[in-house]
N, C-alpha and C positions, 0 to 999 in steps of 0.2 A: 443401727439396724432396725429399721421399724419392722416391728412385731406383726405388723397385719400379712408380711409378707413369709412369715411362716409359714411349714406346713403344719399338719394336725401335731406332729411331735415337738413343735416349735423351732425345728432347723431351719433355715431357710435355704431353699433349694436351688441350685445351680442348673438352670437349663439346658446347659451342653452337656450333663452328666447324665448316664444312662439310669434308666429308671425313673426320668424327672416326667411328670405328669401336670399338661397344663389345660385349666378348665377353660371352655367354651367361650364362657358367659362374659362380654367384653364390661369391665368396672368390676370384675373378680376381684377383691380386696387380696386376696392371698394369691390368685393366678397359680402358683406350680407349688405341687405335691409329690410325694414322694410315691410309686408305685404300691410300693408294702405298706405304707400307711393309709391307703384306701382299698385294700383288699384286692389289688390287681397284680397278675402276672406281665400282663402285655399291656400295652397303652390300646383300650377302646377307643373307637371314634367317635366323635362328637360329645365327649363324656363332661357332663356340669357338676361341679362339686354340690354336696348336700346342702350348702349353705344360700348359694345361687336356685339351686331346683327350690328350695323352701320360698324366698323372695320371688320368683317370677311366678308359683303358683298364688301369692298373696296378692299379687298384683293384675288386676281384671278379671281374676276368678271368679268374683261373685256377682250376680245379677238380680235387679232388684224385680221384685213382682210386681205387677200392674195392680190396682184396686181394682176391686170386684165392683 
């Protein structure tokens, strides 16, 4: 089993099981999480895991200031 597919708790989530939550970011290494592991009681719409949020903020978020 690939460790990258494991939830925060380290257990691989079966997407067909109740309580499975998928990160909306294409290319997410984990993809599936347990709702209770990310502190949700029900599935939010368009949810993105913290790892993908952090990496998307890092891409294109910095702008160079023009020289005066």
